[in-house]
N, C-alpha and C positions, 0 to 999 in steps of 0.2 A: 743384788737381791739376796736376802737371807733365806736360803733353801730350807733350813730347819724350821723357821717360822712359817714358811709357806706350807710345808708338810704338816706341821702341827695344826694350823688353821684349817687345812683341807680335811684332815682326819676328824677334827672336832665337829665341824659343820656336817660332814658326811654322816657320822655316827648319830648326831643329834637329829638329823632329818629323816633317818630311816624309820619308817612306820609312822611318820608325822601325818597330821590330818591333810596337809597339802599333798602328800604322796597318795593318800587314799582318794583325794579329790581327782588327782591326775589319772589314777587307775579307773575311777568311775567315768570320767570324761572320755578317756581313750577307748573304753569298752562300748561307748554309745555313739561312736563316730567312725567314719571311714578315713579320717585323716589324723593318724596318731602323730605324724611329724609336726602338725600345727600345735597339738597339745604339748609336745615336747618343747618346742621353741617358746610357746607361751609361758609354760611353767618355769623353764630355765631362765627366761628373761625376767620373770617376776622375782625369782630367787636372787638373781644377780642384782636387780634394783634394790631389793630389801637389804641385801648385804652391803651394797654401796652406801645406802643411807645410814646403816648402822656404823660403818667405818667413819663416815664423815661426821656423824654426831659424836662418836667416840673420840675422834681427833679434836673436835671443838671443845668437848668437855675436858679433855686432857690438857688443853692449853689454858683453861681457866682454873681447874682444880688440880691439886697435887694427886699423884697416882695412888698414894696410900689411902686418900679419902674416897676415891672412886672405888677401890677394892673393898673398903669397909662398907660403903653404901651397897655395893653389889652383894656382898656376903650377908648383910642384914636383909636385903630384899629377898634373896634366895631362902634364908632362914624363915622369914615370914611366910613365904609361899609354902614351904615344907610344913610348917606348923599348921597353917590353914588347911592344907590337904589332909593331914593326919586328923585334925579336929573334925572337919566336915565328914570324913569317911567314918569316924566313930559314931557321929550323930546319925548318919544314914543307916548304918548297920543296926543301931539300937532301935530305930523306928520300924525297921522291917521285921524284927523279931518279936 
């Protein structure tokens, strides 16, 4: 097992999930129940399943498309999301003033 890759993927997912809406939902659910252990196992298994599906889809795509095309598509997708976030934030701010 590649320990460097394991550590990198752990840190990446851990940091990206901090403050995520799923974490806020887990906080809200655990605050309204007497069984926080069930909330923990439910949310942990959901994250595990989502990660598993992401890895399987990624592996399938990597077998069909060259890696550089996948990286280019991901970069374009993130750029489009960033531009849309900036664009819509500017429109929202101009409408409130």
